[in-house]
N, C-alpha and C positions, 0 to 999 in steps of 0.2 A: 399432500399440500399442508404444510404446516408452520401458524405466522404466531403462536403463541407465546408470550411474553416478549415480544419484539416489538418495536414500534418502529424504528429505522431500515429495516429489512426483512426480507423473506427468504425464511427457510421451505425448501422444495425435494423433495425423492423425485426425481426427475423422470428417470429410468430406473430399469433394474443397475443397482451397481451405482446408482450417479445420486450425489445431493446437491442441490443447485444451491449457494446463498448469493440471493439478489438485494445490493443497496438498495434501498426504497427510498431516497429522499430527492425527488425530483425537482420540486422549488427553489433546494440550495446545490440543485448542482452533483447531490450525492456527495458534498461534501463531509466530509469524519466527521464530529465533534465525536467529545469522551465515551459520548454512551453508545454512538456507533463502533466506538474504538470496542469496547467490552461485549457489545451482540455480534459481535464478528465473531471474538475469542470463542464465545458461548456457543454460535450457531457451527463452528470451528470444530471445536471439541465435540459438540451432540454427533458433528459426522464421523469422526474418528473414534467414537467408541461404538459407535452401532456397525456391527460385523457385518451387514449385509450392504456395506458403505465401501465401496473402494476406488474410487475417486469422487471431487470433491472440485465442482465449477466456482468459479465468483466470478458473477454477473450483475448487472446494474439494470436502475430501470432508463428507458428514454426521457433527454434524449443525450445525456453526459455521460460517462462512466464514474469520473471524479473530477469537481476541480480543486481538489486538496484540502488541508486542515479546517475546519471552520472556526475559527476565529472569534464568532459571534458569540456563544456559549458551550456550557458543555452538555446540556442537554439534563436527563433528570439522576444523574452519577454525580457526585463528589468526592473526588479521590480521597480516600484514608475514613471518609465516611460511609456512602449508603454502598460501595463497591471495593471486596476485599482486595487488595492489589494482588497483579500477576507476577510481578516480578520481585526484586529484592528489595525496593527502596520503600524509602516514607518519608515523613516533614514535607508535603507536598505545600503546605500555607506557610512557610519558612519565606522569609524576607531576603530580597535580592540572591545571588546568583542561584544561593542555596537549593531556595524552593524550584527556581524554573529547570535547573536542575534534576532535580530527584525528578519532579512529574515530566518533565522530555525522557527520561529514562524509565519511566513506568509506559507512558503512553506512547513513545512513538519508538525506541527503542527494543527493550526489552518485550514490548508486546507484537512488533513487527518479527524479529530474531523465535518468536515461538512457533508466529504461521508459516515461514522459512522453513523449519523443523517438522513442521505435521509430517505424521506418519503414513500419509494417503499423497498419492499422486494430486498433484492441483494444478486449473487450468483456469486462463484469465480471459474473459471475451471482453474484446473491451468495443465499445466503438465511441463516437463523438470525441469530446474533449480528454486528454487524462493529463492532468496539470500537477506539478508537484506531488503533494502528500499520495496522489492519484496514483505516480510512478512508484511509487512505496508498496502499493496492495498489488499494481502488477508485477513488477520483479518479485518478491516474494513468491508465486504461484511458479510450479515448476514448466511452464507452457505458456504462451499466450498468444492467443489468433482475437488479430484487430479487424475490423470492419475497414474497408477499403476508404471511407473518411475520416480514420480516424487519425486523430493529431497530440504529439506528445509535445509538452514542455516544464522546462524546471526554471521559472524566472528570479527563484530567490537569490541570486546573485543580488538583484536589484534589488532586495531588501537588505541589505546589508550583510547576509551570511551564506555560506559555501557550500550552497546545496543543501536537499533537506536528508533528514536525520539518517535516512539507512542510504549510505551514500555508495551505493553501487555502481554508478556512474558509469567509470574507468572497464571494469569489468561487461556491462552490459552495450557498452557504447563503442569501446578500445578509448586510449588515454586521451588522445589528440582531439577526437570529436567529443568525449566529455569535454573538454576542455572549452572547443567552440560554441557549443550550448552552452555552457553555464557563463563564459562570459559576455556571452553578444545574446543572454534569454530565446536567443531564435528557438521557434518551433521546429518541430521535426515530422513528418509524415509517416502514414503507414507502411509506407512502399522503401521508405528510407531505411527503417526500424529493421523491416525484412531485409534490406540491405546488409546492414551491421551487422544482423545475427541477435538482435534483441526480441525482435514477436517472429513465432516459427511461420504463420500462415499468414494471409490475408485475402480477406472474403468479401463479397459484396455484404453491405449492412442487413440490406433484406436477408439475409442466409445465415447470420450472423450465430446464430443461438441454434439452428435444426443440423449448423458444422460442426459448434463445440460440441452438442451432444453427443454427435455421432462420433466425434473421435473419443470422447470421452469411454461411450458403448464400447468401440473398438481396447482402448485400454484396459478397460473393466474384465473384459475376457479372459486377460491375464492372471495368474498364480497373485493374489493379493498378497502373498509373502515377497513373494518374489518380486513384488513392484516397492516395494517397501525397502525392502535389503539394496537394489539397485538406486534406489532414491537417495539414500545416505552413503551409497557407494561414490556418487557422482558430487553430491553436497559435500562430503568429506573431501574429494580431488579441490574441491575448490577453496576452502578452507586449510587445505594445508597448502596453497599460494598463496595466503594472506590474507581472503577480504573480511576475515573476522575484526582482525586486530586493524585494518584501515579503515573499517568502519567505525569501529568506538576512535581510531584517531580523529577521525573525520566530524564524532558525534561533538568531542572536547573542541574542535577547533570552530564546531556551530556554535556551542553556548560563547564561546568567546564571540562573536556575531551579536550572538543579544545581548551578551554585557555590555557592549562597545552601546549598541545604541541605547540601550538606558541612558546609558552616562550623556549620550551626546546630544539624543533627542526625547527621553525619559519614555521611550515604547520599544519593546523587542524588537521591530521592524524600522528600517530607516525610510521615513515617510516622503522620501523625497524623490525613491525612484521607480512609485507605483502609481496608477491612477486609485483616486480616493476613492473609486466603486469596489474594486479589489482590495487594498492593503487594509481595509477593515474589515475583511469578511474572510476570508482564507489566505492559504500558501500551502 
């Protein structure tokens, strides 16, 4: 087990061939600040570059997988200063739409796309609440195993935007269910997520981590290169269906929502749509 250089997560060699990245901000319900985003990238890169690792598990400290994006602060990372950019954008401090667009390209779109395209199989172990930005972390994983008490939601339409930045909802839920859950801001259970094909397996919460580790070990017994090219083949098929272009278009509309909110309310989110305890902290 190793945690050096990480303050928001733990990096573990959980079993032969399996690395486990554990989000570890339980007091913040594992909401992702900018520091966590970059530490996740560093941890994923470590696992990808370790030839002994064949499968990566993304997990989270109890009680919840993730409450979403943390709006209360960035942590120790300052974009463009303490952390080299991962994507191709700069100008994060520029005023108006320009700076916000660049910032969210870097943190939310380009970073998430990198994780989705990691060259090794990834499994998300989801328990408790998985809200808004938490969905992005689960959805970029190749497999999702959920505890039987897991609950998923994307309430961001109530905040005046069109869903989280990694807009995979139509692929993960189907177009009509995606519209229903977005329009209503209702949550859906692990069992419904399984029925819709978003979740691979649902297990009792007490068995979640052991079940995911056993699944990861089963996968890790396969040849590393065949796992890599199989993942690439499936991702390529989804890309040819237009997923990446659709996500890019939805990202632009998401930024339009932010810009509209700034003009109307002086805030990137509509303050009327969410309880004050939530709207000031996560999405």
